C-alpha positions as CSV (number, residue, x, y, z in Angstrom):
1,X,-0.1,0.1,0.0
2,X,3.0,2.4,0.7
3,X,4.4,1.7,-2.9
4,X,0.8,2.3,-4.4
5,X,0.5,5.6,-2.5
6,X,3.8,6.7,-3.8
7,X,2.7,5.9,-7.4
8,X,-0.4,8.1,-7.0
9,X,1.1,10.7,-4.9
10,X,0.0,14.0,-6.0
11,X,2.2,17.3,-6.4
12,X,-0.2,20.3,-6.1
13,X,2.4,22.6,-7.5
14,X,2.5,20.6,-10.7
15,X,-1.0,21.3,-11.9
16,X,-0.9,23.8,-14.9
17,X,-4.5,24.3,-16.0
18,X,-3.5,27.4,-18.3
19,X,-1.4,24.8,-20.4
20,X,-4.1,22.6,-20.8
21,X,-6.7,25.1,-21.8
22,X,-4.4,26.5,-24.4
23,X,-4.0,23.0,-25.9
24,X,-7.8,22.4,-25.8
25,X,-8.5,25.9,-27.3
26,X,-6.0,25.2,-30.3
27,X,-7.1,21.5,-30.7
28,X,-10.7,22.5,-31.1
29,X,-9.8,24.0,-34.6
30,X,-8.7,20.8,-36.3
31,X,-11.7,18.9,-34.5
32,X,-14.3,21.4,-35.7
33,X,-12.6,21.4,-39.3
34,X,-12.7,17.6,-39.7
35,X,-16.2,17.5,-38.5
36,X,-17.4,20.1,-40.9
37,X,-15.5,18.4,-44.0
38,X,-16.5,14.9,-42.7
39,X,-13.1,13.3,-42.5
40,X,-12.6,12.3,-39.2
41,X,-10.0,9.7,-40.0
42,X,-7.3,12.6,-40.3
43,X,-8.1,14.0,-36.9
44,X,-5.5,12.0,-35.0
45,X,-2.8,12.9,-37.3
46,X,-3.6,16.7,-36.8
47,X,-3.9,16.4,-33.0
48,X,-0.5,14.5,-32.7
49,X,1.0,17.1,-34.9
50,X,-0.2,19.8,-32.9
51,X,0.5,18.2,-29.4
52,X,4.0,16.7,-30.1
53,X,5.1,20.1,-31.9
54,X,4.1,21.9,-28.8
55,X,6.0,19.6,-26.7
56,X,9.2,19.9,-28.9
57,X,9.1,23.6,-28.9
58,X,12.4,24.7,-27.7
59,X,11.5,28.2,-26.9
60,X,13.8,31.3,-27.4
61,X,13.5,33.9,-30.0
62,X,10.6,33.5,-32.7
63,X,13.0,32.9,-35.6
64,X,14.9,30.2,-33.7
65,X,11.6,28.6,-32.4
66,X,10.1,28.6,-36.0
67,X,13.3,26.9,-37.5
68,X,13.5,24.2,-34.9
69,X,9.7,23.5,-35.2
70,X,10.0,23.5,-38.9
71,X,12.5,20.9,-38.8
72,X,10.6,18.7,-36.4
73,X,7.4,19.2,-38.5
74,X,9.1,18.0,-41.5
75,X,10.7,15.0,-40.0
76,X,7.2,14.2,-38.5
77,X,5.7,14.6,-42.0
78,X,8.2,11.9,-43.2
79,X,7.5,9.6,-40.4
80,X,3.8,10.1,-41.0
81,X,4.2,9.4,-44.8
82,X,6.1,6.3,-43.9
83,X,3.8,4.9,-41.3
84,X,0.6,5.4,-43.5
85,X,2.4,4.4,-46.7
86,X,3.5,0.9,-45.6
87,X,0.5,0.5,-43.3
88,X,-1.0,-2.0,-45.7
89,X,2.2,-4.0,-46.6
90,X,3.3,-7.4,-45.4
91,X,3.9,-7.7,-41.8
92,X,7.5,-8.2,-42.1
93,X,8.1,-4.7,-43.6
94,X,6.1,-3.2,-40.7
95,X,8.3,-4.9,-38.2
96,X,11.5,-3.9,-39.9
97,X,10.3,-0.4,-40.1
98,X,9.5,-0.1,-36.4
99,X,12.8,-1.7,-35.3
100,X,14.8,0.8,-37.6
101,X,12.7,4.0,-36.6
102,X,13.1,2.9,-32.7
103,X,16.8,2.2,-33.1
104,X,17.5,5.5,-34.9
105,X,15.3,7.4,-32.3
106,X,17.3,5.9,-29.4
107,X,20.7,6.9,-31.1
108,X,19.5,10.4,-31.4
109,X,20.9,11.3,-28.0
110,X,24.1,12.3,-29.6
111,X,22.4,15.5,-30.7
112,X,21.3,16.4,-27.3
113,X,18.7,15.7,-24.8
114,X,16.1,17.9,-26.2
115,X,16.5,16.3,-29.7
116,X,16.6,13.0,-28.2
117,X,13.2,13.6,-26.4
118,X,12.0,14.8,-29.8
119,X,12.9,11.8,-31.8
120,X,11.1,9.6,-28.7
121,X,7.9,11.6,-29.4
122,X,8.2,10.9,-33.2
123,X,8.9,7.2,-32.4
124,X,5.9,6.9,-30.3
125,X,3.8,8.7,-33.4
126,X,5.1,6.2,-35.7
127,X,3.9,3.4,-33.8
128,X,0.3,5.0,-33.4
129,X,0.3,6.1,-37.1
130,X,1.3,2.5,-38.2
131,X,-1.5,1.0,-36.2
132,X,-4.1,3.5,-37.4
133,X,-3.0,2.9,-41.0
134,X,-3.2,-0.8,-40.6
135,X,-6.6,-0.7,-39.1
136,X,-7.9,1.7,-41.6
137,X,-6.6,-0.4,-44.5
138,X,-8.8,-3.2,-43.0
139,X,-12.0,-1.0,-42.7
140,X,-13.9,-1.2,-45.9
141,X,-15.9,2.1,-45.0
142,X,-13.2,4.4,-44.4
143,X,-10.7,5.8,-46.9
144,X,-7.4,7.1,-45.7
145,X,-4.8,8.8,-48.2
146,X,-1.3,8.9,-47.2
147,X,-0.8,12.5,-48.5
148,X,-3.9,13.7,-46.7
149,X,-2.4,12.2,-43.3
150,X,0.8,14.1,-44.1
151,X,-1.2,17.3,-44.8
152,X,-3.0,16.8,-41.6
153,X,0.1,16.3,-39.5
154,X,1.6,19.4,-41.3
155,X,-1.4,21.3,-40.6
156,X,-1.3,20.5,-36.9
157,X,2.4,21.5,-36.6
158,X,1.6,24.8,-38.5
159,X,-1.4,25.5,-36.1
160,X,1.1,25.7,-33.2
161,X,3.4,28.0,-35.3
162,X,0.7,30.1,-35.8
163,X,-0.1,30.0,-31.9
164,X,3.3,31.2,-31.3
165,X,3.1,34.0,-33.6
166,X,-0.1,35.1,-32.0
167,X,1.7,35.0,-28.6
168,X,4.5,37.1,-30.0
169,X,2.0,39.7,-31.2
170,X,0.4,39.7,-27.7
171,X,3.6,39.8,-25.6
172,X,5.8,41.5,-28.1
173,X,9.3,40.8,-29.0
174,X,11.7,38.8,-26.9
175,X,12.7,35.3,-25.9
176,X,10.0,33.0,-24.6
177,X,10.5,30.0,-22.2
178,X,10.1,26.5,-23.4
179,X,6.4,25.9,-23.4
180,X,6.8,22.5,-21.5
181,X,9.8,23.9,-19.4
182,X,9.9,20.7,-17.3
183,X,11.2,18.6,-20.3
184,X,14.8,18.5,-20.9
185,X,16.1,21.5,-23.1
186,X,19.8,20.6,-23.5
187,X,21.3,20.6,-27.2
188,X,24.8,19.9,-26.1
189,X,26.0,16.7,-28.2
190,X,27.0,13.6,-26.2
191,X,29.1,10.7,-26.8
192,X,27.4,7.6,-27.9
193,X,28.7,5.1,-25.2
194,X,28.3,1.4,-25.1
195,X,25.5,1.2,-22.7
196,X,23.5,3.8,-24.7
197,X,23.9,1.6,-27.8
198,X,23.0,-1.5,-25.9
199,X,20.0,0.1,-24.5
200,X,18.8,1.4,-28.0
201,X,19.1,-1.9,-29.5
202,X,17.3,-3.7,-26.6
203,X,14.5,-1.1,-26.9
204,X,14.3,-1.5,-30.7
205,X,14.3,-5.4,-30.4
206,X,11.6,-5.2,-27.6
207,X,9.2,-3.0,-29.5
208,X,9.9,-4.5,-32.8
209,X,9.2,-8.0,-31.1
210,X,5.7,-6.7,-29.9
211,X,5.1,-5.3,-33.5
212,X,6.0,-8.7,-34.9
213,X,3.5,-10.5,-32.6
214,X,0.7,-7.9,-33.3
215,X,1.2,-7.7,-37.2
216,X,2.6,-11.2,-37.9
217,X,-0.1,-13.1,-35.9
218,X,-2.8,-10.7,-37.0
219,X,-3.9,-10.0,-33.5
220,X,-7.2,-8.4,-33.1
221,X,-6.3,-4.7,-31.9
222,X,-2.8,-6.1,-31.4
223,X,-1.3,-2.7,-32.1
224,X,-2.1,-1.8,-28.4
225,X,0.9,-4.2,-27.7
226,X,3.7,-2.0,-29.2
227,X,2.0,1.2,-28.1
228,X,2.0,-0.1,-24.5
229,X,5.7,-1.4,-24.9
230,X,6.6,2.1,-26.0
231,X,4.8,3.8,-23.1
232,X,6.3,1.2,-20.5
233,X,10.0,1.5,-21.5
234,X,11.7,4.5,-20.0
235,X,13.9,6.5,-22.2
236,X,17.2,6.0,-20.2
237,X,18.5,3.6,-17.8
238,X,18.9,6.2,-14.8
239,X,15.2,7.1,-14.4
240,X,13.7,6.1,-11.1
241,X,11.9,2.9,-10.3
242,X,9.0,5.0,-9.3
243,X,8.7,6.6,-12.6
244,X,8.7,3.1,-14.3
245,X,5.9,2.0,-12.0
246,X,3.9,5.1,-12.6
247,X,4.4,4.7,-16.4
248,X,3.2,1.0,-16.2
249,X,0.2,1.8,-14.1
250,X,-0.9,4.7,-16.2
251,X,-0.6,2.6,-19.5
252,X,-3.0,0.0,-17.9
253,X,-5.4,2.3,-16.3
254,X,-5.7,4.3,-19.7
255,X,-6.1,0.9,-21.5
256,X,-9.0,-0.2,-19.2
257,X,-10.7,3.4,-19.5
258,X,-10.5,3.3,-23.2
259,X,-11.7,-0.1,-23.5
260,X,-14.7,0.7,-21.4
261,X,-15.5,4.0,-23.3
262,X,-15.3,2.0,-26.7
263,X,-18.1,0.0,-25.4
264,X,-20.4,2.7,-25.8
265,X,-20.9,2.3,-29.6
266,X,-22.1,-1.4,-29.3
267,X,-25.4,-1.8,-30.8
268,X,-25.8,1.7,-32.3
269,X,-26.7,2.5,-35.8
270,X,-27.3,5.4,-38.0
271,X,-27.5,9.0,-36.5
272,X,-27.1,7.6,-32.9
273,X,-23.7,5.8,-33.7
274,X,-22.6,9.1,-35.4
275,X,-23.5,11.2,-32.4
276,X,-21.7,8.7,-29.9
277,X,-18.6,8.7,-32.2
278,X,-18.3,12.4,-32.0
279,X,-18.9,12.6,-28.6
280,X,-16.0,10.1,-28.0
281,X,-13.7,12.3,-29.9
282,X,-14.7,15.1,-27.6
283,X,-13.9,12.9,-24.8
284,X,-10.5,11.8,-26.1
285,X,-9.7,15.6,-26.7
286,X,-10.5,16.5,-23.0
287,X,-8.3,13.6,-22.0
288,X,-5.4,15.0,-23.8
289,X,-6.0,18.4,-22.5
290,X,-6.0,16.8,-18.9
291,X,-2.8,15.1,-19.7
292,X,-1.3,18.4,-20.8
293,X,-2.3,20.0,-17.4
294,X,-1.5,17.2,-15.1
295,X,1.9,16.1,-16.3
296,X,3.7,17.1,-13.2
297,X,0.8,16.6,-10.9
298,X,1.0,12.9,-11.1
299,X,2.8,11.1,-13.8
300,X,0.8,7.9,-13.4
301,X,-2.5,9.8,-14.1
302,X,-0.9,11.8,-17.0
303,X,0.1,8.6,-18.5
304,X,-3.4,7.2,-18.2
305,X,-5.1,10.4,-19.4
306,X,-2.6,10.4,-22.6
307,X,-2.8,6.6,-23.2
308,X,-6.8,6.5,-23.0
309,X,-7.1,9.5,-25.4
310,X,-4.8,8.0,-28.0
311,X,-6.3,4.5,-27.9
312,X,-9.7,5.9,-28.2
313,X,-8.8,7.9,-31.4
314,X,-6.9,4.9,-32.8
315,X,-9.6,2.4,-32.5
316,X,-12.7,4.6,-32.9
317,X,-13.2,3.8,-36.6
318,X,-13.5,0.1,-35.9
319,X,-16.6,-1.7,-34.6
320,X,-16.3,-3.0,-31.2
321,X,-17.6,-5.8,-28.9
322,X,-17.1,-7.2,-25.2
323,X,-14.5,-9.8,-26.7
324,X,-12.6,-6.9,-28.4
325,X,-12.2,-5.0,-25.2
326,X,-10.9,-8.1,-23.7
327,X,-8.2,-8.2,-26.2
328,X,-7.4,-4.6,-25.9
329,X,-6.7,-4.8,-22.4
330,X,-4.8,-8.2,-22.7
331,X,-2.4,-7.0,-25.4
332,X,-1.9,-3.8,-23.3
333,X,-0.7,-6.2,-20.5
334,X,1.6,-8.1,-22.8
335,X,3.1,-4.9,-24.1
336,X,3.7,-3.6,-20.6
337,X,5.3,-6.9,-19.6
338,X,7.5,-6.9,-22.6
339,X,8.7,-3.4,-21.8
340,X,9.4,-4.4,-18.1
341,X,11.5,-7.5,-19.3
342,X,13.4,-5.2,-21.9
343,X,14.2,-2.7,-19.0
344,X,15.3,-5.4,-16.8
345,X,17.6,-7.0,-19.4
346,X,19.1,-3.5,-20.2
347,X,19.7,-2.8,-16.5
348,X,21.6,-6.2,-16.1
349,X,23.8,-5.4,-19.1
350,X,24.5,-2.1,-17.9
351,X,25.5,-3.3,-14.4
352,X,27.8,-6.1,-16.3
353,X,29.3,-3.2,-18.4
354,X,30.1,-1.1,-15.3
355,X,31.8,-4.1,-13.5
356,X,33.8,-5.1,-16.7
357,X,37.5,-4.6,-16.0
358,X,39.0,-1.9,-18.4
359,X,40.9,-3.5,-21.4
360,X,44.7,-3.1,-21.5
361,X,46.1,-0.5,-23.7
């Protein structure tokens, strides 16, 4: 019980409702736009483009911010094109792409901690995009074009640039702090050491393995497995055990919450089904808003809110039933377990490397 209380311990100073409200205000723009044009299958790309670009915003002068955001947005557009472009291909290509993208993201630490975090954000988005593309490819009633998904992502990123411009006009010239100041902001380059390479390879292998199971065995909603593995695995070996426990607890809570909410469309048809699906999109948006606000209030609840919002948007286009919800939670547990095993193996290898005697010159 003491350990559980620590996992859900609240930090009142970590609440940041203005940040959440700003995200909600800006995110309502793509939500309303896609409602009007009737192409909700592109909403998730736009929301992720907006959310991840805001997280990757380095702060500073307006010109510096826009140049860095533009590089991130272009890289994200490429990742989006890759994910949706190969979403309908043979499962072997999907697994290879997951392994390669995850490995490259892990190696990005040589370019500085801030760029490393940005690479991990794009790594998560690639897994989500690949799962969404695969599910939309199997859905006969929904058409998804790769170029439109890329355009939606780019539009979300451009929306954040527009928000920074509006902020500059209101506050005047001068450097601005990083929007999410608690995230690492260092850009000094680092040496790619052997432990970092080992962890990057283990992480890529673990997430690639869950992708192989999900796509190779054609598991029902199996994409929840690699998503959970990405969420469960911490980005470096020095993070506290408490953070890992919070990450795992949040992933499980978010999966259960999303599964329960996705039961609502069961048995609904026509206009009522349309209304329920639009309502769930609003709920997902509100969950993401809460995630932006409570990031440092409690990390477990933050992880739960983000996971629930993302998983609702990923699986909303697909019909659901009670058995499906069981599969969703089951694959989440399997993904979390895989992530924990990967972290355990990485920790053991790191200790072994640290104890190894130096090689003679």
